[in-house]
C-alpha positions in Angstrom: -264.8 54.1 -40.6 -265.3 55.8 -44.0 -262.0 56.6 -45.7 -261.3 60.3 -46.1 -260.9 60.1 -49.8 -264.5 58.7 -50.1 -265.8 61.4 -47.8 -264.2 64.1 -50.0 -265.6 62.5 -53.2 -269.1 62.4 -51.6 -268.8 66.1 -50.6 -267.7 66.9 -54.2 -270.6 65.1 -55.7 -273.0 66.8 -53.4 -271.5 70.2 -54.2 -271.9 69.6 -58.0 -275.6 68.7 -57.7 -277.8 71.0 -59.9 -274.9 72.2 -62.0 -275.3 72.4 -65.8 -273.2 69.9 -67.9 -271.2 72.8 -69.2 -270.4 74.0 -65.7 -269.4 70.4 -64.6 -267.2 70.1 -67.7 -265.5 73.4 -66.8 -264.9 72.3 -63.2 -263.4 69.0 -64.3 -261.2 70.7 -66.8 -260.0 73.3 -64.4 -258.7 70.6 -62.0 -256.6 69.1 -64.8 -253.3 70.9 -64.6 -252.0 69.4 -67.8 -255.1 70.6 -69.6 -254.9 74.1 -68.2 -251.2 74.5 -69.0 -251.8 73.2 -72.6 -254.7 75.6 -73.0 -252.5 78.5 -71.9 -249.8 77.4 -74.3 -252.3 77.2 -77.2 -253.8 80.5 -76.3 -250.3 82.1 -76.2 -249.6 80.7 -79.7 -252.8 82.2 -81.2 -252.2 85.5 -79.3 -248.6 85.8 -80.7 -249.9 84.9 -84.2 -252.7 87.5 -84.1 -250.3 90.2 -82.7 -247.4 89.4 -85.1 -247.5 92.8 -86.8 -247.5 94.6 -83.4 -244.7 92.4 -82.1 -242.7 93.0 -85.2 -243.2 96.8 -84.9 -242.1 96.8 -81.3 -239.1 94.6 -82.1 -238.1 96.9 -85.0 -237.7 94.2 -87.7 -239.7 92.4 -90.2 -239.5 89.0 -92.0 -238.9 90.4 -95.5 -235.9 92.7 -95.1 -232.4 91.4 -96.1 -230.5 92.6 -93.2 -227.2 91.2 -94.6 -227.4 94.1 -97.1 -228.2 96.7 -94.5 -225.2 98.9 -93.8 -226.4 99.2 -90.2 -225.6 95.6 -89.6 -222.1 95.0 -91.1 -220.5 91.6 -90.8 -223.8 89.8 -90.2 -222.8 86.9 -92.5 -219.3 85.5 -93.0 -217.5 84.8 -96.3 -219.6 81.6 -96.7 -222.9 83.5 -96.3 -223.4 81.8 -92.9 -224.2 83.8 -89.7 -221.1 85.2 -88.3 -222.2 85.2 -84.7 -222.5 81.8 -82.9 -225.7 79.7 -82.7 -227.1 81.0 -86.0 -226.3 84.6 -85.4 -228.2 85.0 -82.1 -227.5 88.4 -80.6 -229.2 91.4 -78.9 -230.3 92.7 -82.3 -231.5 89.3 -83.6 -233.0 87.2 -80.8 -233.3 84.0 -82.8 -230.5 84.7 -85.2 -230.5 85.3 -89.0 -231.3 83.3 -92.1 -228.2 82.1 -93.9 -227.4 83.5 -97.4 -229.9 86.4 -97.1 -229.8 87.6 -93.5 -233.5 87.8 -92.7 -234.5 87.9 -89.1 -235.5 84.5 -87.8 -237.7 85.7 -84.9 -240.1 87.7 -87.2 -240.0 84.9 -89.8 -241.1 82.5 -87.0 -244.0 84.6 -85.6 -245.3 85.4 -89.1 -244.9 81.8 -90.1 -246.9 80.9 -87.0 -249.6 83.4 -88.1 -249.8 81.8 -91.6 -249.9 78.2 -90.3 -252.3 78.7 -87.4 -254.9 80.7 -89.3 -254.7 78.5 -92.4 -255.1 75.4 -90.2 -258.0 77.0 -88.3 -259.8 77.8 -91.6 -259.3 74.2 -92.9 -260.4 72.7 -89.6 -263.6 74.8 -89.5 -264.6 74.0 -93.1 -263.9 70.3 -92.7 -265.7 69.9 -89.4 -268.7 71.7 -90.7 -268.9 69.6 -93.8 -268.3 66.4 -91.9 -270.9 67.2 -89.3 -273.6 68.0 -92.0 -272.9 64.9 -94.1 -272.6 62.6 -91.1 -275.7 64.0 -89.5 -277.8 63.6 -92.7 -276.6 60.1 -93.4 -276.9 58.9 -89.9 -280.4 60.4 -89.2 -282.2 59.6 -92.5 -280.5 56.2 -93.1 -281.6 54.1 -96.1 -280.5 55.1 -99.5 -279.4 58.5 -98.3 -276.9 56.9 -95.9 -275.9 54.3 -98.5 -275.0 56.9 -101.2 -273.3 59.3 -98.7 -271.3 56.4 -97.4 -270.2 55.4 -100.9 -269.1 59.0 -101.6 -267.2 59.1 -98.3 -265.5 55.8 -99.3 -264.6 57.2 -102.7 -262.8 60.2 -101.2 -261.1 58.0 -98.6 -259.6 56.0 -101.4 -257.3 58.9 -102.4 -253.7 58.7 -101.1 -253.8 62.1 -99.4 -250.2 63.3 -99.4 -249.6 62.2 -103.0 -252.8 63.8 -104.1 -251.9 67.0 -102.3 -248.6 67.2 -104.2 -250.1 66.4 -107.6 -253.3 68.4 -107.2 -251.9 71.7 -105.9 -250.2 72.8 -109.1 -253.2 71.7 -111.2 -255.6 73.8 -109.2 -253.2 76.8 -109.2 -252.8 76.5 -113.0 -256.6 76.9 -113.4 -256.4 80.4 -112.1 -252.9 81.7 -113.0 -250.8 81.3 -116.1 -247.6 79.3 -115.6 -245.7 82.3 -116.8 -247.1 84.5 -113.9 -246.3 84.4 -110.2 -249.1 83.0 -108.1 -250.3 85.5 -105.5 -250.0 84.4 -101.8 -253.7 84.8 -101.2 -254.5 82.5 -104.1 -252.1 79.8 -102.8 -253.8 80.1 -99.4 -257.3 79.6 -101.0 -256.1 76.6 -103.0 -254.5 75.0 -100.0 -257.7 75.4 -98.0 -259.8 74.0 -100.8 -257.6 71.0 -101.4 -257.3 70.2 -97.6 -261.1 70.6 -97.2 -261.8 68.5 -100.3 -260.0 65.5 -98.7 -260.3 66.2 -95.0 -264.0 65.9 -94.0 -264.4 62.1 -94.2 -263.1 61.1 -90.8 -265.5 63.6 -89.1 -268.4 62.5 -91.3 -267.9 58.9 -90.2 -267.5 59.8 -86.6 -270.7 61.9 -86.6 -272.6 59.2 -88.6 -271.8 56.4 -86.1 -272.8 58.7 -83.2 -276.1 59.6 -84.8 -276.9 56.0 -85.6 -276.7 55.2 -81.9 -278.9 58.1 -80.9 -281.7 58.2 -83.4 -283.4 55.1 -81.8 -283.1 56.4 -78.3 -286.3 57.1 -76.3 -286.0 60.9 -76.2 -285.6 61.0 -80.0 -288.7 58.8 -80.5 -290.6 61.0 -78.0 -289.7 64.1 -80.1 -290.9 62.3 -83.3 -294.2 61.4 -81.6 -294.7 64.9 -80.4 -294.6 66.1 -84.1 -291.2 67.8 -84.0 -289.6 68.4 -87.4 -286.4 66.5 -88.4 -284.5 69.8 -88.3 -285.7 70.4 -84.7 -284.9 66.9 -83.6 -281.4 67.1 -85.1 -280.7 70.5 -83.6 -282.3 70.1 -80.2 -282.0 66.4 -79.4 -279.1 64.9 -81.4 -276.5 67.6 -81.9 -276.1 68.5 -78.2 -275.3 64.8 -77.5 -272.5 64.6 -80.1 -270.7 67.8 -79.2 -268.1 65.9 -77.2 -266.7 63.7 -80.0 -266.9 66.6 -82.5 -265.0 68.9 -80.2 -262.4 66.3 -79.3 -261.9 65.3 -82.9 -261.5 68.9 -83.9 -258.7 69.4 -81.4 -256.8 66.5 -83.1 -257.5 67.8 -86.6 -256.1 71.3 -86.2 -252.5 70.2 -85.4 -252.7 67.6 -88.1 -253.7 70.3 -90.6 -250.8 72.5 -89.4 -248.4 69.6 -90.2 -250.0 69.0 -93.6 -249.7 72.7 -94.5 -246.0 72.7 -93.4 -245.5 69.5 -95.5 -246.9 71.1 -98.6 -244.6 74.1 -98.3 -241.6 71.8 -97.5 -242.0 69.9 -100.7 -242.5 73.1 -102.7 -246.2 73.1 -103.6 -247.4 75.3 -100.7 -246.2 78.8 -99.9 -243.1 80.1 -101.5 -240.8 83.0 -101.2 -241.2 85.5 -99.6 -244.2 84.4 -97.6 -243.2 83.4 -94.1 -244.2 79.8 -93.3 -243.1 77.1 -91.0 -242.8 74.5 -93.8 -240.6 76.8 -95.9 -238.3 77.4 -93.0 -237.9 73.7 -92.6 -237.2 73.4 -96.3 -234.4 76.0 -96.0 -233.1 74.4 -92.9 -232.9 71.0 -94.6 -230.5 72.5 -97.2 -228.1 74.2 -94.8 -228.4 72.1 -91.6 -224.8 70.9 -91.8 -223.5 74.5 -91.9 -226.1 76.1 -89.6 -228.0 73.5 -87.5 -229.4 76.3 -85.3 -231.7 77.6 -88.0 -233.9 74.5 -87.6 -233.9 74.7 -83.8 -236.4 77.5 -83.1 -239.1 76.5 -85.7 -238.7 72.9 -84.7 -239.2 73.6 -81.0 -242.1 75.9 -81.7 -243.9 73.4 -83.9 -243.2 70.5 -81.5 -244.6 72.4 -78.5 -247.7 73.5 -80.3 -248.6 70.0 -81.6 -247.9 68.5 -78.2 -249.9 71.1 -76.3 -252.9 70.8 -78.6 -252.9 67.0 -78.4 -252.8 67.1 -74.6 -255.5 69.7 -74.7 -257.7 67.3 -76.7 -257.2 64.6 -74.2 -258.1 67.0 -71.3 -261.2 68.2 -73.1 -262.3 64.6 -73.7 -261.8 63.7 -70.0 -263.6 66.8 -68.9 -266.7 65.9 -71.0 -266.6 62.2 -70.1 -264.7 61.5 -66.9 -265.2 57.7 -67.5 -262.5 57.9 -70.2 -260.0 59.6 -67.9 -256.3 58.7 -68.1 
């Protein structure tokens, strides 16, 4: 007698006959509850970040106003400039409490900081992925001296100690555009952060793509395309690139939360965003100074960052399993 589980598996395989690879991937992903929940969480983060100005308008507060000086909110801070209400000043007016010393609203600081971090990390991830794919594709497909010199360039950039280089290089790049006597605009800091992270962030993707292309360029379908007279651009675009989408996509899902942590780290050590730009890293820097007097100030940004990084990493695992079920957990 055939076990019921095998019968269901056979029926499932029969029902999936003739479906496109994208459709099969979607069906496998939809059955992964962890992946679906993680995708919903990630989508919610990006939705809140995109709608931060609308949420702030409906909420009636912004991340820049010093509410401790507002006569409409008397007694917001105590004599030690700490929130007077318990748990960091959480109340009906201030859902996540207020910032010590100045009395800014933590909820709007959090959603605007989320907006800054997510969109910055998205820009960095897109530029690094595009650069890594192009360099890895060129080196892996053409081989020979092209691959050798691109490999040496990649090794050269990998030799830099990333975090120390970020800290040392950020003020240098900023000083090229702004006099030390002037305040650096927030948009310029954003551009410099993107440039620095892109400059030292594409190498892992380039090596991944190169190794994948090296394994594909000798396959029969690529040789057949060469014999038929297809141009290298057409072979790369039609034959090779569709077969390396999975590692590129999975690697990208791991790179984005890593970039968020790096951006937060730069602000935490004082070379990223500064006052009054809302940013997760700057909130952690403030919390590190006053955690003994107000430990609640670190709670909400810490939970928000932890949940996002966890959800995105779980999403990456689910996407990998959906594309290639043989690697399933």
